N, CA, C and O of each residue as an XYZ file, in Angstrom:
572
protein
N     167.576    -52.007   -156.808
C     166.261    -51.408   -157.491
C     165.440    -52.795   -157.992
O     165.833    -53.943   -158.202
N     164.387    -52.285   -158.066
C     163.348    -53.507   -158.821
C     163.304    -52.891   -159.970
O     163.427    -51.702   -160.265
N     162.995    -54.426   -160.973
C     162.354    -54.213   -162.591
C     160.898    -54.074   -162.735
O     160.038    -54.527   -161.978
N     160.683    -53.155   -164.168
C     159.612    -52.882   -163.711
C     158.723    -53.630   -164.245
O     157.695    -52.962   -164.359
N     158.546    -54.957   -164.738
C     157.735    -56.041   -164.751
C     157.671    -57.375   -163.729
O     156.894    -58.330   -163.733
N     158.865    -57.034   -162.807
C     159.321    -58.054   -161.426
C     157.762    -58.585   -160.951
O     156.632    -58.193   -161.244
N     158.041    -59.171   -160.477
C     156.550    -59.878   -159.721
C     156.985    -59.498   -158.401
O     158.089    -59.727   -157.907
N     155.548    -58.610   -157.628
C     155.941    -58.011   -156.134
C     155.262    -59.629   -155.194
O     154.204    -60.242   -155.053
N     156.601    -59.692   -154.792
C     156.226    -60.651   -153.236
C     155.606    -60.075   -152.540
O     156.083    -58.954   -152.368
N     154.355    -60.323   -151.773
C     153.869    -60.388   -150.659
C     153.728    -61.715   -149.423
O     152.968    -62.680   -149.500
N     154.780    -61.383   -148.223
C     154.309    -62.482   -147.074
C     152.857    -62.282   -146.532
O     152.139    -61.290   -146.401
N     152.705    -63.617   -146.269
C     151.371    -63.295   -145.351
C     151.382    -64.267   -144.095
O     151.613    -65.424   -144.447
N     151.238    -64.154   -143.037
C     151.486    -65.413   -141.896
C     150.829    -66.410   -142.249
O     149.650    -66.217   -142.542
N     151.326    -67.643   -142.324
C     150.811    -68.934   -141.956
C     149.706    -69.296   -141.061
O     150.244    -69.746   -140.049
N     148.360    -69.327   -140.917
C     147.866    -69.719   -139.498
C     148.032    -70.411   -139.066
O     147.757    -70.341   -137.868
N     148.712    -71.922   -139.652
C     148.890    -73.094   -139.483
C     149.876    -72.519   -137.846
O     149.678    -73.021   -136.739
N     150.805    -71.491   -138.109
C     151.972    -71.048   -137.129
C     151.326    -70.398   -135.772
O     152.044    -70.264   -134.782
N     149.977    -70.004   -135.752
C     149.372    -69.080   -134.791
C     149.676    -70.058   -133.628
O     149.393    -71.233   -133.396
N     150.323    -69.147   -133.036
C     150.758    -70.005   -130.800
C     152.157    -70.746   -130.914
O     152.605    -71.420   -129.986
N     152.876    -70.552   -132.242
C     154.347    -71.110   -131.969
C     155.121    -70.037   -131.423
O     154.965    -68.817   -131.465
N     156.059    -70.827   -130.861
C     157.102    -69.972   -130.245
C     158.180    -69.212   -131.339
O     158.746    -69.796   -132.263
N     158.339    -67.554   -130.949
C     159.065    -67.364   -131.962
C     160.634    -66.547   -132.034
O     161.229    -66.464   -130.960
N     160.956    -66.259   -132.632
C     162.715    -66.509   -132.247
C     163.416    -67.939   -132.442
O     164.391    -68.304   -131.785
N     162.894    -68.565   -133.264
C     163.571    -69.972   -133.131
C     164.291    -69.793   -134.344
O     164.098    -68.907   -135.177
N     165.560    -71.160   -134.395
C     166.560    -71.233   -135.084
C     166.172    -72.204   -135.806
O     165.254    -72.831   -135.278
N     166.537    -72.631   -136.917
C     166.694    -74.163   -138.131
C     167.682    -74.189   -137.381
O     168.388    -73.251   -137.011
N     167.758    -75.464   -137.100
C     168.542    -76.656   -136.405
C     168.794    -77.881   -137.397
O     169.935    -78.183   -137.747
N     167.511    -78.656   -137.882
C     168.099    -79.572   -138.881
C     167.460    -79.532   -139.832
O     166.433    -78.896   -139.591
N     167.506    -79.940   -141.017
C     166.704    -79.782   -142.256
C     166.935    -81.579   -143.104
O     167.931    -81.805   -143.791
N     166.277    -82.219   -142.963
C     166.260    -83.534   -143.742
C     165.448    -83.632   -144.930
O     164.290    -83.214   -144.907
N     165.992    -84.189   -146.054
C     164.860    -84.383   -147.087
C     164.944    -85.960   -147.505
O     165.761    -86.580   -148.186
N     164.018    -86.262   -146.964
C     163.274    -88.039   -147.326
C     163.304    -88.056   -149.248
O     162.295    -87.968   -149.947
N     164.674    -88.185   -149.740
C     163.635    -88.396   -151.580
C     163.246    -89.494   -151.599
O     162.614    -89.542   -152.654
N     163.161    -90.897   -150.918
C     162.498    -91.723   -151.558
C     161.060    -91.230   -151.161
O     160.241    -91.593   -152.006
N     160.411    -90.388   -149.952
C     158.681    -90.262   -149.883
C     158.416    -89.263   -150.553
O     157.273    -89.186   -151.003
N     159.398    -88.162   -150.841
C     158.948    -86.600   -151.031
C     159.086    -86.024   -149.363
O     158.621    -84.893   -149.219
N     159.415    -86.387   -148.647
C     158.849    -85.244   -147.753
C     160.298    -84.463   -146.835
O     161.257    -85.161   -146.508
N     160.240    -82.975   -146.521
C     160.998    -82.603   -146.111
C     161.203    -82.290   -144.814
O     160.704    -81.169   -144.712
N     161.668    -82.625   -143.683
C     161.621    -81.931   -142.337
C     162.257    -81.251   -141.830
O     163.395    -81.695   -141.682
N     161.977    -79.632   -141.178
C     162.890    -78.958   -140.740
C     162.499    -78.822   -139.052
O     161.378    -79.074   -138.610
N     163.732    -78.347   -138.172
C     163.594    -78.430   -136.892
C     163.624    -77.323   -136.490
O     164.313    -76.582   -137.191
N     162.991    -76.695   -135.320
C     163.565    -75.716   -135.298
C     163.487    -75.432   -134.041
O     162.397    -75.569   -133.486
N     164.391    -75.066   -133.456
C     165.108    -74.785   -131.910
C     165.390    -73.585   -131.262
O     165.506    -72.562   -131.937
N     165.502    -73.563   -130.193
C     165.782    -72.251   -129.130
C     167.218    -72.671   -128.689
O     167.412    -73.701   -128.043
N     168.120    -71.903   -129.033
C     169.448    -72.215   -128.298
C     169.502    -71.736   -126.845
O     169.007    -70.712   -126.376
N     170.296    -72.816   -126.156
C     170.351    -73.151   -124.537
C     171.306    -72.587   -124.022
O     171.220    -72.249   -122.842
N     172.682    -72.288   -124.896
C     173.713    -71.755   -124.067
C     174.983    -71.941   -125.219
O     174.926    -72.915   -125.969
N     176.078    -71.017   -125.325
C     176.559    -70.951   -126.842
C     177.642    -72.726   -126.698
O     178.083    -73.164   -127.760
N     177.746    -73.010   -126.233
C     178.060    -74.596   -126.424
C     177.266    -75.687   -126.071
O     177.578    -76.649   -125.369
N     176.042    -75.406   -126.715
C     175.111    -76.492   -126.827
C     174.472    -76.439   -127.722
O     173.909    -75.372   -127.966
N     174.310    -77.468   -128.503
C     173.404    -77.138   -130.039
C     171.790    -76.891   -129.271
O     171.613    -77.178   -128.086
N     170.939    -76.452   -129.951
C     169.873    -75.728   -129.545
C     168.466    -77.029   -129.320
O     168.200    -78.049   -129.956
N     167.937    -76.492   -128.334
C     166.651    -77.785   -128.148
C     165.195    -77.131   -128.655
O     164.568    -76.072   -128.646
N     165.090    -78.845   -129.206
C     164.142    -78.433   -130.509
C     162.812    -78.526   -130.080
O     162.501    -79.377   -129.247
N     162.071    -77.825   -130.504
C     160.707    -77.466   -129.876
C     160.319    -77.389   -130.670
O     159.922    -76.224   -130.651
N     159.903    -78.014   -132.067
C     158.819    -78.375   -133.202
C     159.681    -78.851   -134.193
O     160.906    -78.810   -134.305
N     158.491    -79.468   -135.122
C     159.301    -79.909   -136.528
C     157.814    -79.214   -136.935
O     156.715    -79.021   -136.414
N     158.490    -78.977   -138.172
C     157.262    -78.818   -140.236
C     157.812    -80.059   -140.764
O     158.994    -80.403   -140.801
N     156.687    -80.729   -141.202
C     157.362    -81.820   -142.163
C     156.527    -81.136   -143.144
O     155.561    -80.401   -142.941
N     157.036    -81.482   -144.186
C     156.159    -80.903   -145.726
C     156.176    -82.039   -146.494
O     157.184    -82.721   -146.682
N     154.740    -82.331   -147.085
C     154.786    -83.623   -147.568
C     154.044    -83.234   -149.108
O     153.323    -82.240   -149.178
N     154.276    -84.055   -150.250
C     154.114    -83.856   -151.466
C     155.279    -82.275   -152.014
O     154.859    -81.212   -152.473
N     156.805    -82.671   -151.738
C     157.543    -81.835   -151.749
C     157.991    -81.542   -153.734
O     158.639    -82.296   -154.459
N     157.421    -80.357   -154.048
C     158.387    -79.752   -154.933
C     159.360    -79.832   -155.363
O     159.847    -80.471   -156.296
N     159.919    -78.722   -154.224
C     161.241    -78.115   -154.255
C     162.020    -77.217   -152.704
O     161.363    -77.482   -151.697
N     162.862    -76.561   -152.509
C     162.786    -75.973   -151.757
C     164.096    -75.452   -151.846
O     164.962    -76.172   -152.342
N     164.550    -73.678   -151.221
C     166.214    -73.567   -151.150
C     166.150    -72.692   -150.055
O     165.243    -72.027   -149.554
N     167.306    -72.855   -149.817
C     167.907    -72.326   -148.241
C     168.904    -71.714   -148.166
O     170.033    -72.118   -148.444
N     168.501    -70.383   -147.675
C     170.019    -69.001   -147.720
C     170.314    -68.926   -146.387
O     169.534    -69.202   -145.477
N     171.491    -68.537   -146.270
C     171.867    -68.713   -145.107
C     172.800    -67.215   -144.738
O     173.710    -66.834   -145.474
N     172.460    -66.620   -143.715
C     172.803    -65.485   -143.114
C     172.440    -64.437   -143.873
O     171.232    -64.211   -143.938
N     173.470    -63.465   -144.698
C     173.409    -62.057   -145.110
C     172.140    -62.417   -146.298
O     171.142    -61.732   -146.520
N     172.602    -63.909   -147.062
C     171.680    -63.663   -148.129
C     170.063    -63.750   -147.802
O     169.289    -63.654   -148.754
N     169.653    -63.894   -146.749
C     168.133    -63.618   -146.607
C     167.565    -62.734   -146.703
O     166.493    -62.664   -147.303
N     168.329    -61.499   -145.939
C     167.926    -60.217   -146.189
C     167.785    -59.606   -147.875
O     166.775    -59.012   -148.253
N     168.824    -59.840   -148.655
C     168.922    -59.789   -149.757
C     167.656    -60.514   -150.784
O     167.124    -59.850   -151.674
N     167.401    -61.490   -150.597
C     166.868    -61.765   -150.888
C     165.462    -61.832   -150.783
O     164.755    -62.309   -151.671
N     164.960    -61.283   -149.530
C     163.016    -60.639   -148.574
C     163.288    -59.047   -149.599
O     164.241    -58.316   -149.868
N     161.380    -59.131   -150.004
C     161.737    -57.876   -150.275
C     161.555    -56.642   -149.286
O     160.949    -57.041   -148.292
N     161.894    -55.134   -149.188
C     161.741    -54.773   -147.937
C     160.753    -54.988   -146.964
O     161.111    -55.059   -145.788
N     159.190    -55.142   -147.354
C     158.356    -54.909   -146.446
C     158.218    -56.147   -146.152
O     157.170    -56.123   -145.507
N     158.598    -57.341   -146.187
C     158.902    -58.862   -145.383
C     159.180    -58.926   -144.445
O     158.627    -59.662   -143.627
N     160.269    -58.080   -144.172
C     161.336    -58.150   -143.199
C     160.707    -57.837   -142.086
O     161.333    -58.337   -141.151
N     159.669    -57.188   -141.672
C     159.743    -56.477   -140.637
C     157.728    -58.025   -140.105
O     156.883    -58.103   -139.214
N     157.969    -58.540   -140.988
C     157.024    -60.184   -140.650
C     156.888    -60.151   -139.248
O     158.021    -59.954   -138.810
N     156.055    -60.245   -138.283
C     156.331    -60.963   -137.229
C     156.352    -62.513   -137.247
O     157.032    -63.152   -136.445
N     155.471    -63.167   -138.325
C     155.673    -64.426   -138.239
C     157.132    -64.905   -138.710
O     157.909    -64.359   -139.493
N     157.270    -66.257   -137.886
C     158.369    -66.923   -139.174
C     157.604    -67.923   -140.117
O     157.876    -67.655   -141.287
N     156.945    -68.732   -140.030
C     156.159    -69.041   -141.000
C     155.048    -68.216   -142.409
O     153.845    -67.973   -142.313
N     155.508    -68.077   -143.022
C     155.019    -67.198   -144.390
C     154.269    -67.616   -145.217
O     154.743    -68.722   -145.475
N     153.255    -67.459   -145.924
C     153.067    -68.243   -147.118
C     153.314    -66.735   -148.026
O     153.059    -65.638   -147.529
N     153.827    -66.907   -149.364
C     154.235    -66.045   -150.306
C     153.553    -66.070   -151.481
O     153.616    -67.177   -152.017
N     152.696    -64.965   -152.298
C     152.077    -64.569   -153.404
C     151.772    -63.420   -153.928
O     151.435    -62.315   -153.504
N     151.967    -63.928   -154.979
C     152.363    -64.173   -155.993
C     154.025    -64.524   -155.777
O     154.841    -63.692   -155.382
N     154.338    -65.928   -156.121
C     155.496    -66.156   -156.048
C     156.752    -66.337   -157.155
O     156.547    -67.014   -158.162
N     158.013    -65.727   -156.934
C     158.867    -65.891   -158.090
C     159.902    -67.316   -158.033
O     160.492    -67.866   -158.963
N     159.877    -67.557   -157.022
C     160.061    -69.493   -157.108
C     159.097    -69.974   -157.388
O     159.389    -71.104   -157.778
N     157.763    -69.785   -157.457
C     157.412    -71.146   -157.913
C     156.941    -70.747   -159.465
O     156.406    -71.755   -159.926
N     156.933    -69.836   -160.300
C     156.804    -69.008   -160.730
C     158.442    -69.639   -161.899
O     158.321    -70.053   -163.052
N     159.473    -69.543   -161.310
C     160.742    -70.406   -161.460
C     160.546    -71.750   -161.974
O     160.971    -72.147   -163.059
N     159.772    -72.533   -161.002
C     159.754    -73.708   -160.918
C     158.716    -74.141   -162.016
O     158.865    -75.325   -162.319
N     157.951    -73.662   -162.529
C     156.933    -73.741   -163.901
C     157.859    -73.675   -164.654
O     158.110    -74.779   -165.138
N     158.656    -72.699   -165.073
C     159.396    -72.200   -166.020
C     160.231    -73.924   -166.234
O     160.336    -74.731   -167.158
N     160.609    -73.854   -165.035
C     161.526    -75.201   -165.527
C     161.133    -76.692   -165.865
O     161.691    -77.432   -166.674
N     159.707    -77.048   -164.811
C     159.137    -78.007   -165.566
C     158.215    -77.808   -166.548
O     157.230    -78.533   -166.696
N     158.536    -76.658   -167.378
C     157.705    -76.504   -168.450
C     155.960    -76.786   -168.472
O     155.356    -77.481   -169.290
N     155.403    -76.051   -167.361
C     154.637    -76.366   -166.524
C     153.484    -77.814   -166.370
O     152.268    -77.942   -166.225
N     154.610    -78.694   -166.493
C     154.310    -80.134   -166.005
C     153.435    -79.809   -165.024
O     152.288    -80.167   -165.291
N     153.603    -79.104   -163.690
C     152.514    -78.524   -162.449
C     151.544    -77.889   -162.416
O     150.926    -77.874   -161.352
N     150.920    -76.948   -163.819
C     150.513    -75.973   -163.419
C     148.925    -76.567   -163.255
O     148.141    -75.643   -163.474
N     148.338    -77.628   -162.988
C     146.886    -78.296   -162.487
C     147.436    -78.494   -161.437
O     146.479    -78.802   -160.726
N     148.804    -78.563   -160.468
C     148.155    -78.748   -159.013
C     148.393    -77.150   -157.901
O     149.302    -76.320   -157.902
N     147.645    -77.214   -157.402
C     147.520    -76.222   -156.166
C     148.820    -76.073   -155.681
O     148.976    -76.793   -154.694
N     149.937    -75.355   -156.007
C     151.100    -75.468   -155.085
C     151.087    -74.179   -154.624
O     150.929    -73.064   -155.121
N     151.408    -74.880   -152.960
C     152.285    -73.531   -152.353
C     153.423    -72.998   -152.174
O     154.387    -73.714   -152.443
N     153.714    -71.478   -151.627
C     155.548    -71.473   -151.564
C     155.062    -70.989   -149.981
O     154.045    -70.342   -149.730
N     156.140    -71.517   -148.926
C     156.079    -71.536   -147.988
C     157.329    -70.774   -147.389
O     158.423    -71.143   -147.816
N     157.305    -69.751   -146.447
C     159.049    -69.363   -146.205
C     159.007    -69.281   -144.786
O     158.078    -68.881   -144.085
N     160.588    -69.887   -144.307
C     160.379    -70.605   -142.890
C     161.928    -69.414   -142.659
O     163.088    -69.706   -142.952
N     161.362    -67.881   -141.968
C     162.095    -67.629   -141.496
C     163.029    -66.997   -140.504
O     162.600    -65.932   -140.061
N     164.262    -67.403   -140.017
C     164.137    -67.449   -138.868
C     165.864    -66.103   -139.040
O     166.205    -65.454   -140.029
N     166.375    -66.156   -137.964
C     167.706    -65.619   -138.338
C     169.355    -65.768   -138.320
O     170.334    -65.025   -138.251
N     169.025    -67.362   -138.439
C     170.285    -67.373   -139.695
C     169.843    -68.031   -141.165
O     170.494    -67.962   -142.207
N     168.898    -68.514   -141.016
C     168.662    -68.635   -142.478
C     167.054    -68.407   -143.036
O     166.126    -68.017   -142.327
N     166.972    -68.743   -144.449
C     165.694    -68.065   -145.117
C     165.742    -70.058   -145.524
O     166.815    -70.654   -145.618
N     164.348    -70.768   -145.706
C     163.770    -71.880   -145.888
C     162.502    -72.034   -147.462
O     161.534    -72.794   -147.461
N     162.803    -71.309   -148.375
C     161.514    -71.715   -149.497
C     161.832    -72.846   -149.804
O     162.873    -73.482   -149.967
N     160.014    -73.121   -149.899
C     159.350    -74.815   -149.691
C     158.732    -74.514   -150.726
O     158.222    -73.397   -150.803
N     158.619    -75.464   -151.812
C     156.992    -75.523   -152.749
C     156.500    -76.677   -152.706
O     156.975    -77.605   -153.360
N     155.527    -76.788   -151.970
C     154.602    -78.225   -151.759
C     152.930    -77.816   -152.453
O     152.492    -76.752   -152.890
N     152.229    -79.331   -152.294
C     150.872    -79.083   -152.430
C     149.926    -79.213   -151.440
O     148.697    -79.139   -151.475
N     150.864    -79.461   -150.373
C     149.979    -79.751   -148.992
C     150.523    -78.651   -148.158
O     151.542    -78.076   -148.541
N     149.842    -78.249   -146.871
C     150.182    -77.496   -145.605
C     151.509    -78.950   -144.268
O     151.531    -80.101   -143.832
N     152.071    -78.017   -144.271
C     152.937    -78.592   -143.610
C     152.142    -78.843   -142.240
O     151.218    -78.086   -141.941
N     152.560    -80.066   -141.288
C     152.572    -80.631   -140.120
C     153.323    -80.281   -139.467
O     154.475    -80.636   -139.716
N     153.085    -79.458   -138.364
C     153.463    -78.946   -137.542
C     153.920    -80.088   -135.625
O     153.169    -80.144   -134.651
N     154.998    -80.615   -135.730
C     154.817    -81.686   -134.591
C     155.459    -81.040   -133.002
O     156.676    -80.914   -133.138
N     155.181    -80.771   -132.120
C     155.685    -80.467   -131.167
C     156.392    -81.467   -130.398
O     156.123    -82.663   -130.290
N     157.636    -80.594   -129.712
C     158.414    -82.146   -129.027
C     157.721    -82.420   -127.573
O     157.318    -81.583   -126.765
N     157.710    -83.455   -127.507
C     157.044    -84.286   -125.692
C     158.228    -83.246   -125.203
O     159.219    -82.816   -125.793
N     157.682    -83.011   -123.803
C     158.102    -81.839   -122.855
C     158.779    -80.821   -122.995
O     159.674    -80.530   -122.202
N     158.531    -80.243   -123.825
C     159.113    -79.051   -124.456
C     158.192    -77.563   -124.653
O     157.434    -77.728   -125.608
N     158.052    -76.383   -124.138
C     157.093    -75.518   -124.007
C     156.187    -75.742   -124.624
O     155.211    -74.993   -124.583
C-alpha cells in the first residue's frame, strides 16, 4: 500500500534508447571511481553454457550514485504502472532515489541538473543518478 504523501514516480522511455535491441540482460557493471564513470554492458544470451554476447554499453559520466537490485527485488521496487513499459532505459521523474540523495547530501547538489535513469532487464534493475545523458556504444560486428 502506498503512503498518502509518497512521491508517485513516472517512468518515461529515454529517447536515446530508440532503436536499441530489447530483451537484453545486464552482463557487466564497472565503476571507475577515479574518473566518476559507470559502464553497464548489455548482452543477449546465446546458449545456457556461454556468457551473453555483449550488444552495447552504456557509459555514464558525472556520476552521483547508483543502486542495483537483483531478480525478484526488481518488481517490488517499481510501481505497478512501470512494469509494463517497453523500453529498457527510462527516465524517472519525480524520483524517490534523487530525493533521498539530496537529503543524504544535505542539498549540496541541488543546483545541478541531476537525472535518474533506470535500466531494467529481466534479471537486474540499475538506477543511476547522473548530470549527463549516457553514451551508447554499440559493439562492433554485433546486430
